[in-house]
PDB file as gemmi writes it, atoms N, CA and C in Angstrom:
CRYST1    1.000    1.000    1.000  90.00  90.00  90.00 P 1                      
ATOM      1  N   MET A   1       6.662   6.223 -34.933  1.00  0.00           N  
ATOM      2  CA  MET A   1       6.330   5.498 -33.654  1.00  0.00           C  
ATOM      3  C   MET A   1       7.390   5.758 -32.596  1.00  0.00           C  
ATOM      4  N   LEU A   2       8.670   5.795 -32.990  1.00  0.00           N  
ATOM      5  CA  LEU A   2       9.734   6.157 -32.039  1.00  0.00           C  
ATOM      6  C   LEU A   2       9.708   7.490 -31.604  1.00  0.00           C  
ATOM      7  N   SER A   3       9.091   8.389 -32.319  1.00  0.00           N  
ATOM      8  CA  SER A   3       9.101   9.797 -31.950  1.00  0.00           C  
ATOM      9  C   SER A   3       8.124  10.062 -30.777  1.00  0.00           C  
ATOM     10  N   ILE A   4       7.124   9.243 -30.583  1.00  0.00           N  
ATOM     11  CA  ILE A   4       6.176   9.384 -29.482  1.00  0.00           C  
ATOM     12  C   ILE A   4       6.510   8.519 -28.225  1.00  0.00           C  
ATOM     13  N   LYS A   5       7.648   7.826 -28.327  1.00  0.00           N  
ATOM     14  CA  LYS A   5       7.972   6.904 -27.219  1.00  0.00           C  
ATOM     15  C   LYS A   5       8.311   7.712 -26.030  1.00  0.00           C  
ATOM     16  N   GLY A   6       7.695   7.278 -24.908  1.00  0.00           N  
ATOM     17  CA  GLY A   6       7.993   7.988 -23.674  1.00  0.00           C  
ATOM     18  C   GLY A   6       7.074   9.229 -23.434  1.00  0.00           C  
ATOM     19  N   THR A   7       6.083   9.409 -24.221  1.00  0.00           N  
ATOM     20  CA  THR A   7       5.212  10.579 -24.117  1.00  0.00           C  
ATOM     21  C   THR A   7       3.872  10.166 -23.430  1.00  0.00           C  
ATOM     22  N   ARG A   8       3.662   8.915 -23.189  1.00  0.00           N  
ATOM     23  CA  ARG A   8       2.384   8.429 -22.666  1.00  0.00           C  
ATOM     24  C   ARG A   8       2.157   9.016 -21.263  1.00  0.00           C  
ATOM     25  N   VAL A   9       0.962   9.540 -20.942  1.00  0.00           N  
ATOM     26  CA  VAL A   9       0.566  10.029 -19.679  1.00  0.00           C  
ATOM     27  C   VAL A   9      -0.050   8.877 -18.883  1.00  0.00           C  
ATOM     28  N   PHE A  10       0.493   8.600 -17.748  1.00  0.00           N  
ATOM     29  CA  PHE A  10       0.021   7.497 -16.877  1.00  0.00           C  
ATOM     30  C   PHE A  10      -0.925   8.056 -15.916  1.00  0.00           C  
ATOM     31  N   ASN A  11      -2.104   7.386 -15.721  1.00  0.00           N  
ATOM     32  CA  ASN A  11      -2.887   7.756 -14.626  1.00  0.00           C  
ATOM     33  C   ASN A  11      -2.518   6.983 -13.379  1.00  0.00           C  
ATOM     34  N   SER A  12      -2.218   7.780 -12.410  1.00  0.00           N  
ATOM     35  CA  SER A  12      -1.760   7.166 -11.182  1.00  0.00           C  
ATOM     36  C   SER A  12      -2.979   6.517 -10.451  1.00  0.00           C  
ATOM     37  N   ASN A  13      -2.894   5.255 -10.183  1.00  0.00           N  
ATOM     38  CA  ASN A  13      -3.911   4.470  -9.487  1.00  0.00           C  
ATOM     39  C   ASN A  13      -3.611   4.198  -8.093  1.00  0.00           C  
ATOM     40  N   THR A  14      -3.388   5.327  -7.307  1.00  0.00           N  
ATOM     41  CA  THR A  14      -3.111   5.194  -5.893  1.00  0.00           C  
ATOM     42  C   THR A  14      -4.258   5.552  -5.048  1.00  0.00           C  
ATOM     43  N   ALA A  15      -4.155   5.226  -3.725  1.00  0.00           N  
ATOM     44  CA  ALA A  15      -5.221   5.571  -2.850  1.00  0.00           C  
ATOM     45  C   ALA A  15      -5.387   7.041  -2.691  1.00  0.00           C  
ATOM     46  N   GLU A  16      -4.186   7.667  -2.754  1.00  0.00           N  
ATOM     47  CA  GLU A  16      -4.178   9.125  -2.580  1.00  0.00           C  
ATOM     48  C   GLU A  16      -4.950   9.887  -3.762  1.00  0.00           C  
ATOM     49  N   THR A  17      -4.798   9.397  -4.969  1.00  0.00           N  
ATOM     50  CA  THR A  17      -5.397  10.064  -6.102  1.00  0.00           C  
ATOM     51  C   THR A  17      -6.945   9.751  -6.066  1.00  0.00           C  
ATOM     52  N   LYS A  18      -7.312   8.591  -5.458  1.00  0.00           N  
ATOM     53  CA  LYS A  18      -8.687   8.248  -5.360  1.00  0.00           C  
ATOM     54  C   LYS A  18      -9.412   8.904  -4.117  1.00  0.00           C  
ATOM     55  N   GLY A  19      -8.580   9.571  -3.304  1.00  0.00           N  
ATOM     56  CA  GLY A  19      -9.150  10.281  -2.132  1.00  0.00           C  
ATOM     57  C   GLY A  19      -9.346   9.272  -0.948  1.00  0.00           C  
ATOM     58  N   LEU A  20      -8.695   8.112  -0.975  1.00  0.00           N  
ATOM     59  CA  LEU A  20      -8.830   7.196   0.130  1.00  0.00           C  
ATOM     60  C   LEU A  20      -7.716   7.423   1.080  1.00  0.00           C  
ATOM     61  N   VAL A  21      -7.937   7.103   2.349  1.00  0.00           N  
ATOM     62  CA  VAL A  21      -6.962   7.259   3.453  1.00  0.00           C  
ATOM     63  C   VAL A  21      -6.795   5.861   4.045  1.00  0.00           C  
ATOM     64  N   LEU A  22      -5.645   5.200   3.773  1.00  0.00           N  
ATOM     65  CA  LEU A  22      -5.435   3.902   4.303  1.00  0.00           C  
ATOM     66  C   LEU A  22      -4.844   3.995   5.681  1.00  0.00           C  
ATOM     67  N   PRO A  23      -5.128   3.073   6.514  1.00  0.00           N  
ATOM     68  CA  PRO A  23      -4.516   3.041   7.886  1.00  0.00           C  
ATOM     69  C   PRO A  23      -3.013   2.778   7.829  1.00  0.00           C  
ATOM     70  N   SER A  24      -2.372   3.159   8.869  1.00  0.00           N  
ATOM     71  CA  SER A  24      -0.946   2.978   8.948  1.00  0.00           C  
ATOM     72  C   SER A  24      -0.615   1.518   9.296  1.00  0.00           C  
ATOM     73  N   ILE A  25       0.595   1.182   8.970  1.00  0.00           N  
ATOM     74  CA  ILE A  25       0.957  -0.256   9.208  1.00  0.00           C  
ATOM     75  C   ILE A  25       2.182  -0.330  10.140  1.00  0.00           C  
ATOM     76  N   ILE A  26       2.215  -1.212  11.041  1.00  0.00           N  
ATOM     77  CA  ILE A  26       3.368  -1.424  11.969  1.00  0.00           C  
ATOM     78  C   ILE A  26       4.146  -2.679  11.423  1.00  0.00           C  
ATOM     79  N   SER A  27       5.443  -2.524  11.233  1.00  0.00           N  
ATOM     80  CA  SER A  27       6.338  -3.554  10.816  1.00  0.00           C  
ATOM     81  C   SER A  27       6.719  -4.433  12.018  1.00  0.00           C  
ATOM     82  N   PRO A  28       7.265  -5.559  11.760  1.00  0.00           N  
ATOM     83  CA  PRO A  28       7.691  -6.417  12.882  1.00  0.00           C  
ATOM     84  C   PRO A  28       8.801  -5.728  13.737  1.00  0.00           C  
ATOM     85  N   GLU A  29       9.495  -4.842  13.107  1.00  0.00           N  
ATOM     86  CA  GLU A  29      10.546  -4.135  13.862  1.00  0.00           C  
ATOM     87  C   GLU A  29      10.002  -2.963  14.759  1.00  0.00           C  
ATOM     88  N   GLY A  30       8.694  -2.636  14.544  1.00  0.00           N  
ATOM     89  CA  GLY A  30       8.078  -1.639  15.299  1.00  0.00           C  
ATOM     90  C   GLY A  30       7.962  -0.351  14.634  1.00  0.00           C  
ATOM     91  N   LEU A  31       8.430  -0.237  13.299  1.00  0.00           N  
ATOM     92  CA  LEU A  31       8.385   0.979  12.487  1.00  0.00           C  
ATOM     93  C   LEU A  31       6.985   1.176  12.002  1.00  0.00           C  
ATOM     94  N   VAL A  32       6.522   2.279  11.974  1.00  0.00           N  
ATOM     95  CA  VAL A  32       5.124   2.723  11.503  1.00  0.00           C  
ATOM     96  C   VAL A  32       5.304   3.319  10.096  1.00  0.00           C  
ATOM     97  N   TYR A  33       4.531   2.748   9.161  1.00  0.00           N  
ATOM     98  CA  TYR A  33       4.480   3.221   7.779  1.00  0.00           C  
ATOM     99  C   TYR A  33       3.177   3.779   7.380  1.00  0.00           C  
ATOM    100  N   THR A  34       3.128   4.850   6.647  1.00  0.00           N  
ATOM    101  CA  THR A  34       1.926   5.356   5.971  1.00  0.00           C  
ATOM    102  C   THR A  34       1.946   5.024   4.536  1.00  0.00           C  
ATOM    103  N   VAL A  35       0.882   4.201   4.086  1.00  0.00           N  
ATOM    104  CA  VAL A  35       0.885   3.702   2.723  1.00  0.00           C  
ATOM    105  C   VAL A  35      -0.054   4.545   1.890  1.00  0.00           C  
ATOM    106  N   THR A  36       0.465   4.992   0.751  1.00  0.00           N  
ATOM    107  CA  THR A  36      -0.336   5.741  -0.217  1.00  0.00           C  
ATOM    108  C   THR A  36      -0.570   4.954  -1.440  1.00  0.00           C  
ATOM    109  N   CYS A  37       0.396   4.118  -1.857  1.00  0.00           N  
ATOM    110  CA  CYS A  37       0.235   3.207  -2.932  1.00  0.00           C  
ATOM    111  C   CYS A  37       0.598   1.812  -2.598  1.00  0.00           C  
ATOM    112  N   VAL A  38      -0.426   0.938  -2.546  1.00  0.00           N  
ATOM    113  CA  VAL A  38      -0.212  -0.414  -1.954  1.00  0.00           C  
ATOM    114  C   VAL A  38       0.755  -1.195  -2.777  1.00  0.00           C  
ATOM    115  N   ARG A  39       0.626  -1.163  -4.084  1.00  0.00           N  
ATOM    116  CA  ARG A  39       1.634  -1.924  -4.938  1.00  0.00           C  
ATOM    117  C   ARG A  39       2.994  -1.515  -4.795  1.00  0.00           C  
ATOM    118  N   ALA A  40       3.235  -0.166  -4.784  1.00  0.00           N  
ATOM    119  CA  ALA A  40       4.687   0.239  -4.602  1.00  0.00           C  
ATOM    120  C   ALA A  40       5.127  -0.098  -3.275  1.00  0.00           C  
ATOM    121  N   PHE A  41       4.281   0.004  -2.192  1.00  0.00           N  
ATOM    122  CA  PHE A  41       4.768  -0.370  -0.861  1.00  0.00           C  
ATOM    123  C   PHE A  41       5.198  -1.890  -0.761  1.00  0.00           C  
ATOM    124  N   CYS A  42       4.353  -2.720  -1.455  1.00  0.00           N  
ATOM    125  CA  CYS A  42       4.570  -4.143  -1.420  1.00  0.00           C  
ATOM    126  C   CYS A  42       5.745  -4.440  -2.256  1.00  0.00           C  
ATOM    127  N   ARG A  43       6.009  -3.849  -3.346  1.00  0.00           N  
ATOM    128  CA  ARG A  43       7.232  -4.057  -4.152  1.00  0.00           C  
ATOM    129  C   ARG A  43       8.475  -3.745  -3.334  1.00  0.00           C  
ATOM    130  N   GLU A  44       8.465  -2.616  -2.624  1.00  0.00           N  
ATOM    131  CA  GLU A  44       9.581  -2.087  -1.767  1.00  0.00           C  
ATOM    132  C   GLU A  44       9.870  -2.954  -0.634  1.00  0.00           C  
ATOM    133  N   HIS A  45       8.833  -3.666  -0.066  1.00  0.00           N  
ATOM    134  CA  HIS A  45       8.989  -4.442   1.204  1.00  0.00           C  
ATOM    135  C   HIS A  45       8.837  -5.876   0.956  1.00  0.00           C  
ATOM    136  N   ASN A  46       8.725  -6.346  -0.296  1.00  0.00           N  
ATOM    137  CA  ASN A  46       8.634  -7.814  -0.600  1.00  0.00           C  
ATOM    138  C   ASN A  46       7.346  -8.396   0.070  1.00  0.00           C  
ATOM    139  N   LEU A  47       6.205  -7.837  -0.192  1.00  0.00           N  
ATOM    140  CA  LEU A  47       4.982  -8.233   0.283  1.00  0.00           C  
ATOM    141  C   LEU A  47       4.077  -8.560  -0.858  1.00  0.00           C  
ATOM    142  N   SER A  48       3.000  -9.297  -0.580  1.00  0.00           N  
ATOM    143  CA  SER A  48       1.936  -9.615  -1.559  1.00  0.00           C  
ATOM    144  C   SER A  48       0.861  -8.521  -1.527  1.00  0.00           C  
ATOM    145  N   HIS A  49       0.599  -7.817  -2.609  1.00  0.00           N  
ATOM    146  CA  HIS A  49      -0.439  -6.816  -2.655  1.00  0.00           C  
ATOM    147  C   HIS A  49      -1.872  -7.293  -2.301  1.00  0.00           C  
ATOM    148  N   SER A  50      -2.074  -8.490  -2.741  1.00  0.00           N  
ATOM    149  CA  SER A  50      -3.446  -9.078  -2.432  1.00  0.00           C  
ATOM    150  C   SER A  50      -3.632  -9.378  -0.905  1.00  0.00           C  
ATOM    151  N   CYS A  51      -2.546  -9.870  -0.290  1.00  0.00           N  
ATOM    152  CA  CYS A  51      -2.595 -10.182   1.140  1.00  0.00           C  
ATOM    153  C   CYS A  51      -2.683  -8.823   1.881  1.00  0.00           C  
ATOM    154  N   LEU A  52      -1.944  -7.829   1.545  1.00  0.00           N  
ATOM    155  CA  LEU A  52      -2.027  -6.555   2.207  1.00  0.00           C  
ATOM    156  C   LEU A  52      -3.383  -5.938   2.006  1.00  0.00           C  
ATOM    157  N   GLY A  53      -3.980  -6.152   0.894  1.00  0.00           N  
ATOM    158  CA  GLY A  53      -5.352  -5.634   0.695  1.00  0.00           C  
ATOM    159  C   GLY A  53      -6.326  -6.259   1.675  1.00  0.00           C  
ATOM    160  N   ARG A  54      -6.127  -7.578   1.875  1.00  0.00           N  
ATOM    161  CA  ARG A  54      -7.014  -8.261   2.868  1.00  0.00           C  
ATOM    162  C   ARG A  54      -6.730  -7.731   4.226  1.00  0.00           C  
ATOM    163  N   LEU A  55      -5.534  -7.343   4.512  1.00  0.00           N  
ATOM    164  CA  LEU A  55      -5.189  -6.766   5.816  1.00  0.00           C  
ATOM    165  C   LEU A  55      -6.029  -5.465   6.030  1.00  0.00           C  
ATOM    166  N   PHE A  56      -5.871  -4.613   4.998  1.00  0.00           N  
ATOM    167  CA  PHE A  56      -6.713  -3.328   5.056  1.00  0.00           C  
ATOM    168  C   PHE A  56      -8.230  -3.498   5.155  1.00  0.00           C  
ATOM    169  N   ALA A  57      -8.694  -4.550   4.542  1.00  0.00           N  
ATOM    170  CA  ALA A  57     -10.132  -4.888   4.561  1.00  0.00           C  
ATOM    171  C   ALA A  57     -10.520  -5.475   5.853  1.00  0.00           C  
ATOM    172  N   GLY A  58      -9.627  -6.013   6.716  1.00  0.00           N  
ATOM    173  CA  GLY A  58      -9.919  -6.490   8.058  1.00  0.00           C  
ATOM    174  C   GLY A  58     -10.200  -7.978   7.958  1.00  0.00           C  
ATOM    175  N   LYS A  59      -9.792  -8.670   6.854  1.00  0.00           N  
ATOM    176  CA  LYS A  59     -10.086 -10.016   6.650  1.00  0.00           C  
ATOM    177  C   LYS A  59      -8.999 -10.946   7.288  1.00  0.00           C  
ATOM    178  N   THR A  60      -7.711 -10.394   7.453  1.00  0.00           N  
ATOM    179  CA  THR A  60      -6.661 -11.083   8.157  1.00  0.00           C  
ATOM    180  C   THR A  60      -6.068 -10.085   9.143  1.00  0.00           C  
ATOM    181  N   PRO A  61      -5.563 -10.700  10.336  1.00  0.00           N  
ATOM    182  CA  PRO A  61      -4.950  -9.867  11.328  1.00  0.00           C  
ATOM    183  C   PRO A  61      -3.598  -9.341  11.065  1.00  0.00           C  
ATOM    184  N   ALA A  62      -2.940 -10.035  10.208  1.00  0.00           N  
ATOM    185  CA  ALA A  62      -1.495  -9.632   9.953  1.00  0.00           C  
ATOM    186  C   ALA A  62      -0.984 -10.250   8.541  1.00  0.00           C  
ATOM    187  N   HIS A  63       0.071  -9.710   8.087  1.00  0.00           N  
ATOM    188  CA  HIS A  63       0.748 -10.251   6.813  1.00  0.00           C  
ATOM    189  C   HIS A  63       2.252 -10.040   7.033  1.00  0.00           C  
ATOM    190  N   LYS A  64       2.901 -11.240   7.133  1.00  0.00           N  
ATOM    191  CA  LYS A  64       4.304 -11.297   7.310  1.00  0.00           C  
ATOM    192  C   LYS A  64       4.764 -10.387   8.420  1.00  0.00           C  
ATOM    193  N   GLY A  65       3.998 -10.456   9.581  1.00  0.00           N  
ATOM    194  CA  GLY A  65       4.308  -9.743  10.745  1.00  0.00           C  
ATOM    195  C   GLY A  65       3.902  -8.293  10.837  1.00  0.00           C  
ATOM    196  N   ARG A  66       3.314  -7.884   9.669  1.00  0.00           N  
ATOM    197  CA  ARG A  66       2.854  -6.431   9.652  1.00  0.00           C  
ATOM    198  C   ARG A  66       1.372  -6.400  10.001  1.00  0.00           C  
ATOM    199  N   THR A  67       1.072  -5.469  10.942  1.00  0.00           N  
ATOM    200  CA  THR A  67      -0.300  -5.261  11.428  1.00  0.00           C  
ATOM    201  C   THR A  67      -0.766  -3.830  11.245  1.00  0.00           C  
ATOM    202  N   LEU A  68      -1.990  -3.564  11.397  1.00  0.00           N  
ATOM    203  CA  LEU A  68      -2.539  -2.281  11.357  1.00  0.00           C  
ATOM    204  C   LEU A  68      -2.397  -1.510  12.631  1.00  0.00           C  
ATOM    205  N   VAL A  69      -2.159  -0.256  12.565  1.00  0.00           N  
ATOM    206  CA  VAL A  69      -2.110   0.608  13.886  1.00  0.00           C  
ATOM    207  C   VAL A  69      -3.435   0.609  14.472  1.00  0.00           C  
ATOM    208  N   PRO A  70      -3.489   0.232  15.769  1.00  0.00           N  
ATOM    209  CA  PRO A  70      -4.906   0.197  16.413  1.00  0.00           C  
ATOM    210  C   PRO A  70      -5.424   1.633  16.551  1.00  0.00           C  
ATOM    211  N   ASN A  71      -6.708   1.695  16.455  1.00  0.00           N  
ATOM    212  CA  ASN A  71      -7.491   2.971  16.567  1.00  0.00           C  
ATOM    213  C   ASN A  71      -7.332   3.445  18.051  1.00  0.00           C  
ATOM    214  N   LYS A  72      -7.197   4.740  18.236  1.00  0.00           N  
ATOM    215  CA  LYS A  72      -7.109   5.375  19.562  1.00  0.00           C  
ATOM    216  C   LYS A  72      -8.499   5.945  19.926  1.00  0.00           C  
ATOM    217  N   GLU A  73      -9.370   5.076  20.291  1.00  0.00           N  
ATOM    218  CA  GLU A  73     -10.714   5.550  20.729  1.00  0.00           C  
ATOM    219  C   GLU A  73     -10.990   5.278  22.154  1.00  0.00           C  
TER     220      GLU A  73                                                      
END                                                                             
């Protein structure tokens, strides 16, 4: 059992591997972030992944001061 430890192949469950393009996020400081993995981004910035998912879905306007980059149309 110990001989196979660390050999597991993980399937990456990111938007990038699924072919999705998520909109960019503006932080309260004005920095623009491009998100490829929602969970990793949330861990790094101390955010809730479910709340950020609602932000991407358009159900909430902001989460902890972060908003979506407006469309340029």
